[in-house]
DOVEX-628637 format. One record per residue (C-alpha): residue number from 1; residue in three letters; x, y, z. Coordinates in steps of 0.2 Angstrom, whole numbers, plus 5000, padded with zeros to 4 digits. Example, Ala and Ser with C-alpha at 12.3 -4.5 7.8 and 13.67 -1.06 7.14 Angstrom:
REM residues 2
+-----+-----+------+------+------+
:   i :  aa :   xx :   yy :   zz :
+-----+-----+------+------+------+
:   1 : ala : 5062 : 4978 : 5039 :
:   2 : ser : 5068 : 4995 : 5036 :
+-----+-----+------+------+------+
REM end
This chain:
REM residues 456
+-----+-----+------+------+------+
:   i :  aa :   xx :   yy :   zz :
+-----+-----+------+------+------+
:   1 : met : 5034 : 4871 : 4886 :
:   2 : thr : 5053 : 4872 : 4881 :
:   3 : ser : 5064 : 4886 : 4884 :
:   4 : ser : 5066 : 4889 : 4865 :
:   5 : thr : 5048 : 4894 : 4864 :
:   6 : gln : 5049 : 4905 : 4880 :
:   7 : thr : 5064 : 4915 : 4875 :
:   8 : pro : 5056 : 4926 : 4861 :
:   9 : ala : 5041 : 4930 : 4873 :
:  10 : leu : 5053 : 4937 : 4886 :
:  11 : arg : 5064 : 4947 : 4875 :
:  12 : pro : 5051 : 4962 : 4872 :
:  13 : thr : 5050 : 4963 : 4891 :
:  14 : arg : 5069 : 4964 : 4892 :
:  15 : ala : 5068 : 4978 : 4879 :
:  16 : phe : 5056 : 4987 : 4889 :
:  17 : gly : 5067 : 4986 : 4905 :
:  18 : leu : 5082 : 4993 : 4895 :
:  19 : thr : 5071 : 5007 : 4887 :
:  20 : trp : 5064 : 5012 : 4904 :
:  21 : leu : 5081 : 5013 : 4912 :
:  22 : gly : 5087 : 5025 : 4899 :
:  23 : gln : 5071 : 5036 : 4900 :
:  24 : val : 5073 : 5037 : 4919 :
:  25 : ala : 5091 : 5043 : 4917 :
:  26 : ser : 5085 : 5056 : 4904 :
:  27 : leu : 5070 : 5061 : 4914 :
:  28 : ile : 5081 : 5065 : 4930 :
:  29 : gly : 5094 : 5074 : 4920 :
:  30 : ser : 5081 : 5085 : 4911 :
:  31 : gly : 5072 : 5088 : 4928 :
:  32 : val : 5088 : 5094 : 4936 :
:  33 : thr : 5093 : 5105 : 4922 :
:  34 : his : 5076 : 5113 : 4921 :
:  35 : phe : 5075 : 5116 : 4940 :
:  36 : ala : 5093 : 5123 : 4940 :
:  37 : leu : 5089 : 5134 : 4925 :
:  38 : gly : 5074 : 5141 : 4934 :
:  39 : ile : 5085 : 5146 : 4949 :
:  40 : glu : 5098 : 5154 : 4938 :
:  41 : ile : 5084 : 5164 : 4928 :
:  42 : tyr : 5077 : 5170 : 4945 :
:  43 : lys : 5094 : 5174 : 4952 :
:  44 : arg : 5098 : 5185 : 4936 :
:  45 : ser : 5082 : 5194 : 4934 :
:  46 : gly : 5073 : 5194 : 4951 :
:  47 : ser : 5057 : 5192 : 4941 :
:  48 : val : 5044 : 5179 : 4945 :
:  49 : thr : 5037 : 5183 : 4928 :
:  50 : gln : 5053 : 5178 : 4919 :
:  51 : phe : 5054 : 5163 : 4930 :
:  52 : ser : 5037 : 5157 : 4926 :
:  53 : leu : 5040 : 5160 : 4907 :
:  54 : leu : 5052 : 5146 : 4908 :
:  55 : thr : 5038 : 5134 : 4911 :
:  56 : phe : 5027 : 5143 : 4899 :
:  57 : phe : 5039 : 5141 : 4884 :
:  58 : tyr : 5041 : 5123 : 4889 :
:  59 : leu : 5023 : 5117 : 4890 :
:  60 : leu : 5015 : 5128 : 4877 :
:  61 : pro : 5025 : 5122 : 4862 :
:  62 : met : 5024 : 5104 : 4868 :
:  63 : ala : 5005 : 5105 : 4869 :
:  64 : leu : 5004 : 5113 : 4851 :
:  65 : val : 5015 : 5101 : 4842 :
:  66 : ser : 5008 : 5085 : 4851 :
:  67 : pro : 4994 : 5081 : 4838 :
:  68 : leu : 5007 : 5082 : 4824 :
:  69 : ala : 5019 : 5071 : 4835 :
:  70 : gly : 5006 : 5058 : 4838 :
:  71 : ala : 5003 : 5056 : 4819 :
:  72 : leu : 5021 : 5055 : 4815 :
:  73 : val : 5024 : 5043 : 4829 :
:  74 : asp : 5012 : 5031 : 4821 :
:  75 : arg : 5020 : 5033 : 4804 :
:  76 : trp : 5038 : 5031 : 4809 :
:  77 : asp : 5048 : 5018 : 4818 :
:  78 : arg : 5045 : 5023 : 4837 :
:  79 : arg : 5062 : 5018 : 4843 :
:  80 : lys : 5070 : 5030 : 4830 :
:  81 : val : 5057 : 5043 : 4835 :
:  82 : met : 5064 : 5042 : 4853 :
:  83 : leu : 5082 : 5042 : 4847 :
:  84 : leu : 5077 : 5058 : 4837 :
:  85 : ser : 5069 : 5066 : 4853 :
:  86 : asp : 5085 : 5062 : 4863 :
:  87 : leu : 5096 : 5069 : 4850 :
:  88 : gly : 5086 : 5085 : 4848 :
:  89 : ser : 5085 : 5088 : 4867 :
:  90 : gly : 5103 : 5085 : 4868 :
:  91 : leu : 5107 : 5098 : 4855 :
:  92 : ala : 5096 : 5110 : 4865 :
:  93 : ser : 5106 : 5107 : 4881 :
:  94 : leu : 5122 : 5109 : 4871 :
:  95 : cys : 5116 : 5126 : 4865 :
:  96 : ile : 5112 : 5131 : 4884 :
:  97 : phe : 5130 : 5125 : 4888 :
:  98 : gly : 5137 : 5136 : 4874 :
:  99 : leu : 5127 : 5151 : 4881 :
: 100 : leu : 5134 : 5148 : 4899 :
: 101 : his : 5152 : 5145 : 4893 :
: 102 : ala : 5151 : 5161 : 4882 :
: 103 : asn : 5145 : 5171 : 4897 :
: 104 : ala : 5158 : 5164 : 4909 :
: 105 : ala : 5172 : 5168 : 4896 :
: 106 : gly : 5166 : 5186 : 4895 :
: 107 : leu : 5161 : 5185 : 4877 :
: 108 : trp : 5144 : 5192 : 4879 :
: 109 : glu : 5132 : 5197 : 4893 :
: 110 : met : 5118 : 5183 : 4894 :
: 111 : lys : 5100 : 5188 : 4897 :
: 112 : pro : 5087 : 5177 : 4905 :
: 113 : trp : 5077 : 5177 : 4888 :
: 114 : his : 5092 : 5169 : 4879 :
: 115 : phe : 5087 : 5152 : 4887 :
: 116 : tyr : 5069 : 5152 : 4880 :
: 117 : gly : 5075 : 5147 : 4863 :
: 118 : pro : 5083 : 5131 : 4868 :
: 119 : ile : 5069 : 5127 : 4880 :
: 120 : val : 5057 : 5129 : 4865 :
: 121 : val : 5068 : 5117 : 4855 :
: 122 : ser : 5069 : 5105 : 4869 :
: 123 : ala : 5050 : 5105 : 4871 :
: 124 : leu : 5047 : 5102 : 4853 :
: 125 : phe : 5057 : 5086 : 4853 :
: 126 : asn : 5051 : 5080 : 4870 :
: 127 : ala : 5033 : 5081 : 4863 :
: 128 : phe : 5038 : 5065 : 4853 :
: 129 : arg : 5046 : 5055 : 4867 :
: 130 : trp : 5031 : 5050 : 4878 :
: 131 : pro : 5019 : 5046 : 4865 :
: 132 : ala : 5032 : 5035 : 4857 :
: 133 : phe : 5037 : 5026 : 4873 :
: 134 : gln : 5019 : 5023 : 4879 :
: 135 : ala : 5013 : 5017 : 4862 :
: 136 : ser : 5029 : 5005 : 4861 :
: 137 : thr : 5025 : 4998 : 4879 :
: 138 : thr : 5010 : 4989 : 4872 :
: 139 : leu : 5021 : 4980 : 4860 :
: 140 : met : 5035 : 4976 : 4872 :
: 141 : val : 5024 : 4970 : 4887 :
: 142 : ser : 5011 : 4956 : 4887 :
: 143 : lys : 4993 : 4961 : 4892 :
: 144 : glu : 4994 : 4953 : 4909 :
: 145 : his : 5009 : 4963 : 4914 :
: 146 : leu : 5005 : 4980 : 4906 :
: 147 : ala : 4998 : 4987 : 4923 :
: 148 : arg : 5015 : 4983 : 4932 :
: 149 : ala : 5025 : 4991 : 4917 :
: 150 : asn : 5014 : 5007 : 4918 :
: 151 : gly : 5018 : 5007 : 4937 :
: 152 : phe : 5036 : 5008 : 4933 :
: 153 : val : 5033 : 5021 : 4921 :
: 154 : glu : 5024 : 5031 : 4934 :
: 155 : leu : 5038 : 5027 : 4946 :
: 156 : ala : 5050 : 5035 : 4934 :
: 157 : ser : 5040 : 5051 : 4934 :
: 158 : gly : 5039 : 5050 : 4953 :
: 159 : val : 5058 : 5048 : 4955 :
: 160 : gly : 5061 : 5063 : 4943 :
: 161 : gln : 5049 : 5074 : 4953 :
: 162 : leu : 5057 : 5069 : 4970 :
: 163 : val : 5075 : 5068 : 4965 :
: 164 : ser : 5077 : 5082 : 4953 :
: 165 : pro : 5075 : 5097 : 4965 :
: 166 : val : 5086 : 5089 : 4978 :
: 167 : leu : 5100 : 5085 : 4965 :
: 168 : ala : 5098 : 5102 : 4958 :
: 169 : gly : 5101 : 5111 : 4974 :
: 170 : val : 5116 : 5100 : 4978 :
: 171 : leu : 5124 : 5100 : 4961 :
: 172 : leu : 5123 : 5119 : 4959 :
: 173 : leu : 5134 : 5121 : 4974 :
: 174 : lys : 5146 : 5107 : 4968 :
: 175 : ile : 5148 : 5108 : 4949 :
: 176 : gly : 5138 : 5124 : 4944 :
: 177 : leu : 5125 : 5125 : 4930 :
: 178 : gln : 5137 : 5121 : 4917 :
: 179 : gly : 5142 : 5105 : 4925 :
: 180 : ile : 5123 : 5101 : 4927 :
: 181 : val : 5120 : 5103 : 4909 :
: 182 : leu : 5135 : 5092 : 4905 :
: 183 : met : 5128 : 5079 : 4916 :
: 184 : asp : 5111 : 5081 : 4907 :
: 185 : leu : 5120 : 5078 : 4890 :
: 186 : ala : 5127 : 5062 : 4898 :
: 187 : thr : 5110 : 5056 : 4902 :
: 188 : phe : 5104 : 5059 : 4884 :
: 189 : ala : 5119 : 5049 : 4878 :
: 190 : phe : 5115 : 5035 : 4890 :
: 191 : ser : 5097 : 5035 : 4884 :
: 192 : met : 5102 : 5034 : 4866 :
: 193 : val : 5114 : 5019 : 4870 :
: 194 : thr : 5100 : 5009 : 4878 :
: 195 : leu : 5088 : 5013 : 4863 :
: 196 : leu : 5102 : 5007 : 4851 :
: 197 : met : 5103 : 4991 : 4860 :
: 198 : val : 5084 : 4986 : 4858 :
: 199 : arg : 5072 : 4984 : 4844 :
: 200 : phe : 5053 : 4987 : 4845 :
: 201 : pro : 5041 : 4975 : 4837 :
: 202 : lys : 5030 : 4983 : 4823 :
: 203 : pro : 5012 : 4986 : 4827 :
: 204 : pro : 4999 : 4976 : 4818 :
: 205 : val : 4988 : 4986 : 4806 :
: 206 : ser : 4971 : 4989 : 4813 :
: 207 : asp : 4955 : 4993 : 4804 :
: 208 : glu : 4955 : 5011 : 4811 :
: 209 : gly : 4973 : 5014 : 4806 :
: 210 : ala : 4970 : 5008 : 4789 :
: 211 : ala : 4955 : 5019 : 4787 :
: 212 : ala : 4964 : 5034 : 4793 :
: 213 : arg : 4978 : 5033 : 4780 :
: 214 : gly : 4980 : 5047 : 4769 :
: 215 : ser : 4986 : 5065 : 4772 :
: 216 : leu : 4995 : 5070 : 4788 :
: 217 : trp : 4981 : 5082 : 4792 :
: 218 : lys : 4968 : 5067 : 4791 :
: 219 : glu : 4979 : 5056 : 4802 :
: 220 : met : 4981 : 5070 : 4815 :
: 221 : gly : 4962 : 5071 : 4817 :
: 222 : leu : 4961 : 5052 : 4820 :
: 223 : gly : 4965 : 5054 : 4839 :
: 224 : trp : 4951 : 5066 : 4842 :
: 225 : arg : 4939 : 5056 : 4832 :
: 226 : phe : 4943 : 5039 : 4840 :
: 227 : ile : 4940 : 5046 : 4857 :
: 228 : ala : 4924 : 5056 : 4853 :
: 229 : ser : 4916 : 5041 : 4845 :
: 230 : arg : 4918 : 5030 : 4861 :
: 231 : pro : 4909 : 5037 : 4876 :
: 232 : gly : 4918 : 5026 : 4888 :
: 233 : leu : 4935 : 5033 : 4883 :
: 234 : arg : 4928 : 5050 : 4882 :
: 235 : gly : 4921 : 5049 : 4900 :
: 236 : leu : 4938 : 5042 : 4906 :
: 237 : leu : 4947 : 5057 : 4898 :
: 238 : val : 4936 : 5069 : 4906 :
: 239 : thr : 4938 : 5061 : 4923 :
: 240 : leu : 4957 : 5061 : 4921 :
: 241 : ala : 4957 : 5079 : 4916 :
: 242 : val : 4948 : 5083 : 4932 :
: 243 : val : 4961 : 5074 : 4942 :
: 244 : asn : 4975 : 5083 : 4933 :
: 245 : val : 4968 : 5100 : 4936 :
: 246 : val : 4965 : 5096 : 4955 :
: 247 : met : 4983 : 5089 : 4956 :
: 248 : gly : 4989 : 5105 : 4948 :
: 249 : met : 4980 : 5116 : 4960 :
: 250 : val : 4987 : 5106 : 4975 :
: 251 : met : 5004 : 5108 : 4968 :
: 252 : val : 5002 : 5127 : 4966 :
: 253 : leu : 4994 : 5130 : 4983 :
: 254 : ile : 5003 : 5118 : 4995 :
: 255 : thr : 5018 : 5130 : 4996 :
: 256 : pro : 5008 : 5146 : 5002 :
: 257 : leu : 4998 : 5134 : 5013 :
: 258 : ile : 5013 : 5128 : 5022 :
: 259 : leu : 5022 : 5145 : 5022 :
: 260 : ser : 5006 : 5152 : 5031 :
: 261 : phe : 5011 : 5143 : 5047 :
: 262 : thr : 5029 : 5138 : 5046 :
: 263 : asp : 5046 : 5143 : 5038 :
: 264 : ala : 5055 : 5139 : 5021 :
: 265 : ala : 5066 : 5125 : 5029 :
: 266 : thr : 5051 : 5116 : 5035 :
: 267 : leu : 5043 : 5118 : 5018 :
: 268 : gly : 5058 : 5109 : 5010 :
: 269 : arg : 5056 : 5094 : 5022 :
: 270 : val : 5037 : 5093 : 5019 :
: 271 : met : 5039 : 5094 : 5000 :
: 272 : ser : 5052 : 5080 : 5001 :
: 273 : ala : 5041 : 5069 : 5012 :
: 274 : ser : 5026 : 5072 : 5001 :
: 275 : gly : 5035 : 5067 : 4985 :
: 276 : ser : 5039 : 5051 : 4993 :
: 277 : gly : 5021 : 5046 : 4992 :
: 278 : met : 5021 : 5046 : 4973 :
: 279 : leu : 5037 : 5036 : 4974 :
: 280 : val : 5030 : 5023 : 4985 :
: 281 : gly : 5014 : 5023 : 4975 :
: 282 : gly : 5024 : 5019 : 4959 :
: 283 : ile : 5033 : 5005 : 4968 :
: 284 : ala : 5017 : 4998 : 4975 :
: 285 : met : 5009 : 4997 : 4957 :
: 286 : gly : 5025 : 4990 : 4950 :
: 287 : val : 5024 : 4975 : 4962 :
: 288 : trp : 5006 : 4973 : 4964 :
: 289 : gly : 5000 : 4976 : 4946 :
: 290 : gly : 4983 : 4984 : 4952 :
: 291 : pro : 4965 : 4976 : 4952 :
: 292 : lys : 4960 : 4965 : 4938 :
: 293 : arg : 4946 : 4977 : 4934 :
: 294 : arg : 4956 : 4992 : 4929 :
: 295 : ile : 4941 : 5004 : 4930 :
: 296 : his : 4939 : 5000 : 4948 :
: 297 : gly : 4957 : 5005 : 4950 :
: 298 : val : 4955 : 5021 : 4942 :
: 299 : leu : 4939 : 5027 : 4950 :
: 300 : gly : 4942 : 5019 : 4967 :
: 301 : phe : 4959 : 5028 : 4969 :
: 302 : val : 4952 : 5044 : 4962 :
: 303 : ala : 4940 : 5044 : 4977 :
: 304 : leu : 4954 : 5039 : 4989 :
: 305 : ala : 4965 : 5053 : 4983 :
: 306 : gly : 4951 : 5065 : 4988 :
: 307 : leu : 4950 : 5059 : 5006 :
: 308 : pro : 4967 : 5066 : 5012 :
: 309 : leu : 4964 : 5083 : 5004 :
: 310 : met : 4949 : 5084 : 5016 :
: 311 : leu : 4960 : 5083 : 5031 :
: 312 : ala : 4968 : 5099 : 5027 :
: 313 : val : 4954 : 5108 : 5035 :
: 314 : leu : 4961 : 5102 : 5052 :
: 315 : pro : 4972 : 5113 : 5063 :
: 316 : pro : 4988 : 5117 : 5053 :
: 317 : ser : 5004 : 5107 : 5057 :
: 318 : pro : 5018 : 5102 : 5045 :
: 319 : trp : 5017 : 5084 : 5049 :
: 320 : leu : 4998 : 5084 : 5045 :
: 321 : val : 5000 : 5093 : 5028 :
: 322 : gly : 5015 : 5082 : 5023 :
: 323 : leu : 5005 : 5066 : 5027 :
: 324 : cys : 4990 : 5072 : 5018 :
: 325 : ala : 5001 : 5077 : 5003 :
: 326 : ala : 5010 : 5060 : 5003 :
: 327 : leu : 4994 : 5050 : 5004 :
: 328 : phe : 4986 : 5061 : 4990 :
: 329 : leu : 5001 : 5058 : 4979 :
: 330 : phe : 5002 : 5039 : 4983 :
: 331 : asn : 4986 : 5037 : 4974 :
: 332 : ile : 4991 : 5046 : 4958 :
: 333 : pro : 5003 : 5033 : 4951 :
: 334 : ile : 4990 : 5019 : 4954 :
: 335 : leu : 4975 : 5027 : 4946 :
: 336 : ser : 4986 : 5033 : 4932 :
: 337 : ser : 4994 : 5016 : 4929 :
: 338 : cys : 4976 : 5008 : 4928 :
: 339 : ala : 4970 : 5021 : 4916 :
: 340 : gln : 4985 : 5020 : 4905 :
: 341 : thr : 4983 : 5001 : 4905 :
: 342 : leu : 4965 : 5003 : 4899 :
: 343 : trp : 4970 : 5015 : 4885 :
: 344 : gln : 4984 : 5003 : 4879 :
: 345 : gln : 4971 : 4988 : 4879 :
: 346 : lys : 4957 : 4997 : 4870 :
: 347 : val : 4967 : 5007 : 4857 :
: 348 : pro : 4975 : 4998 : 4843 :
: 349 : pro : 4994 : 5000 : 4844 :
: 350 : asp : 4996 : 5007 : 4826 :
: 351 : val : 4985 : 5022 : 4831 :
: 352 : gln : 4991 : 5024 : 4849 :
: 353 : gly : 5003 : 5038 : 4845 :
: 354 : arg : 4989 : 5049 : 4839 :
: 355 : val : 4976 : 5045 : 4853 :
: 356 : phe : 4989 : 5047 : 4867 :
: 357 : ser : 4995 : 5064 : 4860 :
: 358 : val : 4977 : 5070 : 4862 :
: 359 : arg : 4978 : 5064 : 4880 :
: 360 : arg : 4994 : 5073 : 4882 :
: 361 : val : 4987 : 5090 : 4875 :
: 362 : val : 4973 : 5089 : 4888 :
: 363 : asn : 4985 : 5085 : 4902 :
: 364 : leu : 4997 : 5099 : 4897 :
: 365 : leu : 4983 : 5112 : 4895 :
: 366 : gly : 4977 : 5107 : 4913 :
: 367 : ala : 4993 : 5115 : 4921 :
: 368 : pro : 4989 : 5133 : 4916 :
: 369 : val : 4971 : 5130 : 4919 :
: 370 : ala : 4975 : 5124 : 4937 :
: 371 : ser : 4987 : 5139 : 4940 :
: 372 : val : 4974 : 5152 : 4935 :
: 373 : leu : 4960 : 5143 : 4945 :
: 374 : ala : 4971 : 5141 : 4960 :
: 375 : gly : 4976 : 5160 : 4961 :
: 376 : leu : 4958 : 5166 : 4957 :
: 377 : leu : 4949 : 5155 : 4969 :
: 378 : ser : 4961 : 5157 : 4984 :
: 379 : asp : 4964 : 5176 : 4982 :
: 380 : ala : 4946 : 5181 : 4977 :
: 381 : phe : 4935 : 5169 : 4987 :
: 382 : phe : 4942 : 5157 : 4999 :
: 383 : glu : 4955 : 5168 : 5008 :
: 384 : pro : 4944 : 5183 : 5010 :
: 385 : trp : 4930 : 5171 : 5016 :
: 386 : met : 4941 : 5164 : 5030 :
: 387 : ala : 4949 : 5180 : 5035 :
: 388 : pro : 4945 : 5184 : 5054 :
: 389 : asp : 4930 : 5195 : 5048 :
: 390 : gly : 4926 : 5185 : 5033 :
: 391 : ala : 4910 : 5178 : 5027 :
: 392 : leu : 4913 : 5161 : 5033 :
: 393 : ala : 4923 : 5165 : 5049 :
: 394 : gly : 4908 : 5163 : 5060 :
: 395 : thr : 4903 : 5146 : 5053 :
: 396 : leu : 4917 : 5136 : 5046 :
: 397 : gly : 4930 : 5146 : 5055 :
: 398 : ser : 4927 : 5136 : 5071 :
: 399 : ile : 4933 : 5120 : 5062 :
: 400 : val : 4945 : 5127 : 5049 :
: 401 : gly : 4952 : 5142 : 5058 :
: 402 : thr : 4953 : 5159 : 5052 :
: 403 : gly : 4968 : 5170 : 5045 :
: 404 : thr : 4981 : 5168 : 5032 :
: 405 : gly : 4981 : 5151 : 5023 :
: 406 : arg : 4965 : 5144 : 5031 :
: 407 : gly : 4955 : 5149 : 5015 :
: 408 : ile : 4968 : 5138 : 5005 :
: 409 : ala : 4965 : 5124 : 5018 :
: 410 : leu : 4946 : 5125 : 5015 :
: 411 : leu : 4949 : 5125 : 4996 :
: 412 : phe : 4959 : 5109 : 4998 :
: 413 : gly : 4944 : 5101 : 5007 :
: 414 : val : 4933 : 5107 : 4993 :
: 415 : leu : 4945 : 5099 : 4980 :
: 416 : gly : 4944 : 5083 : 4989 :
: 417 : leu : 4925 : 5083 : 4988 :
: 418 : val : 4927 : 5087 : 4969 :
: 419 : leu : 4937 : 5071 : 4967 :
: 420 : val : 4925 : 5060 : 4977 :
: 421 : ala : 4910 : 5067 : 4967 :
: 422 : gln : 4919 : 5065 : 4951 :
: 423 : ala : 4923 : 5046 : 4955 :
: 424 : ile : 4904 : 5044 : 4960 :
: 425 : ala : 4898 : 5053 : 4944 :
: 426 : ala : 4909 : 5043 : 4933 :
: 427 : trp : 4904 : 5027 : 4941 :
: 428 : gln : 4886 : 5032 : 4937 :
: 429 : asn : 4890 : 5033 : 4919 :
: 430 : pro : 4887 : 5015 : 4912 :
: 431 : his : 4899 : 5018 : 4897 :
: 432 : ile : 4913 : 5022 : 4910 :
: 433 : arg : 4908 : 5008 : 4922 :
: 434 : asn : 4907 : 4995 : 4909 :
: 435 : leu : 4921 : 5001 : 4898 :
: 436 : glu : 4931 : 4985 : 4899 :
: 437 : asp : 4916 : 4975 : 4893 :
: 438 : glu : 4909 : 4988 : 4881 :
: 439 : leu : 4925 : 4990 : 4871 :
: 440 : pro : 4935 : 4975 : 4864 :
: 441 : asp : 4953 : 4973 : 4868 :
: 442 : ala : 4964 : 4979 : 4853 :
: 443 : glu : 4977 : 4966 : 4846 :
: 444 : ser : 4993 : 4970 : 4854 :
: 445 : gly : 5005 : 4961 : 4843 :
: 446 : thr : 5016 : 4955 : 4858 :
: 447 : asp : 5010 : 4937 : 4860 :
: 448 : asp : 5015 : 4931 : 4842 :
: 449 : ser : 5028 : 4944 : 4838 :
: 450 : pro : 5045 : 4936 : 4833 :
: 451 : val : 5054 : 4952 : 4833 :
: 452 : pro : 5069 : 4951 : 4844 :
: 453 : ser : 5071 : 4964 : 4857 :
: 454 : leu : 5090 : 4966 : 4857 :
: 455 : ala : 5099 : 4972 : 4842 :
: 456 : ser : 5110 : 4958 : 4834 :
+-----+-----+------+------+------+
REM end
C-alpha cells in the first residue's frame, strides 16, 4: 500500500493525540485549582460542611445537566462543544480570579460561599467536555486501537489525581491561589489551541440516531432507552456502578483507616504511593491494549481489584495499606478502558453523547451514595463491631484486630468480596458474558473517513 493511501488513516490518530494532550493540561489545571480552592475555603471558614459543599456544588449540577449535554453533543460539532466547554470553564476561573483580586485589594470581604457560583458555572460547562471527548475518540481512533486510546484517557485521569494535590500544596506556597488560577487559565488556553488545530470526522447517521430525531426532550431520552433495551449493556452499567460505589467508599475510608495507626505525614506518602497504582495501570493499558475479549478485561480486573482490598484485614502497617491501595487502583484504568472500548464499539457514534451522558449521571451519583454508605456502615456497624468489647471482637478480632480503624479494615475486606461476587454474578449473566457476540459492532466512521485531522 502506498504512503498516499496511509496518510489519511493516520491523521485522525494524530488529532486524538493533540486533543488528549490539551485535555491532560486542562485536567491538571482544573484539579490543582479545585484542590487549592478547597484548602482556601477550609482555612477561611474552618467548616468541614462548607468545604464539602464545594464538591457538592460541582458534582450535582454536572449530574443534572448531563442528559441535556449528551443530546446537544450529538446535535452539534463535538470539537466546538469542547471549545465551548473550555471557554465557559475559563470564564468561571476568571470570575474566581476577580473575586480573589478584589479581596486582596480590600475592595470587599470575600466569603466562602462566593466561590460556589463560579464552581456551578464551571460544572455546567464541564458536563459537556467528557461526553464530547469520549464520543469523538471513536471517530479519531480505529477499532483495533480504541483500547489503547482509552488507556491513555484513563492515564490522564490518573495523572490528574496524582499530580493535582501535590502541585496544589507546592504552588500555594510559591505563587498563591491567584497564581494558581492564572495557571489554570493558561491550561484552558492551551487546550483551546490544540482543539483549534484539529478537525473531528462527522459520525455516520445510524438507524437509532435517525429514529430519535425530533424534539430535544425526545433525543434526551434516547440514552436511557438505548441501554434499557440491551440487557448486556444494562448489566455492564450495573457492574460498573458497583465498582464506582466501592471505589468511592475506599477513597473516603482510606484516610481514617491510615490515621487510625499512623500520622498525617505518613498519610501523604501512602496516598502518593497509592495514586501511582492508577498511573501505572493507565500506562500499562496504553502500551498493552488489553485482552481481545474486552468483557474478560472488565470482569477479570473487577475480580482482581477486589483481592487487594481483602488484605486490609491483616495487621495494620503503612506499607501494607499503600501497597493494597496501589494494587487496587492499578486495576481501575484497565477495567475502565476495556469497558469504555465496549461502549464505543457497540454504540453508534451519532448517539454516543446521549448514551455516555447516562453513564456519567450514574457515575456522578455514585460519589454521594458512596460517601453516605461509607459513613453509615463504618460508624453504625463495623467500627462498633470491632471495638474491644464489640460483637465480633471475640471472633474476627483475632484476625483483624480490635480498636479504632479495625472496623474500617473489615469493611475493606467485605468490599473486596463484593467486587469478586459482582464479577462472578456478571459472568453468570449470558447477556453480559456474550455481549461482544450478542450485539453487533456499530459503524465507527474512522476507516473510510477522508476528513483531515489537522486544520488547513
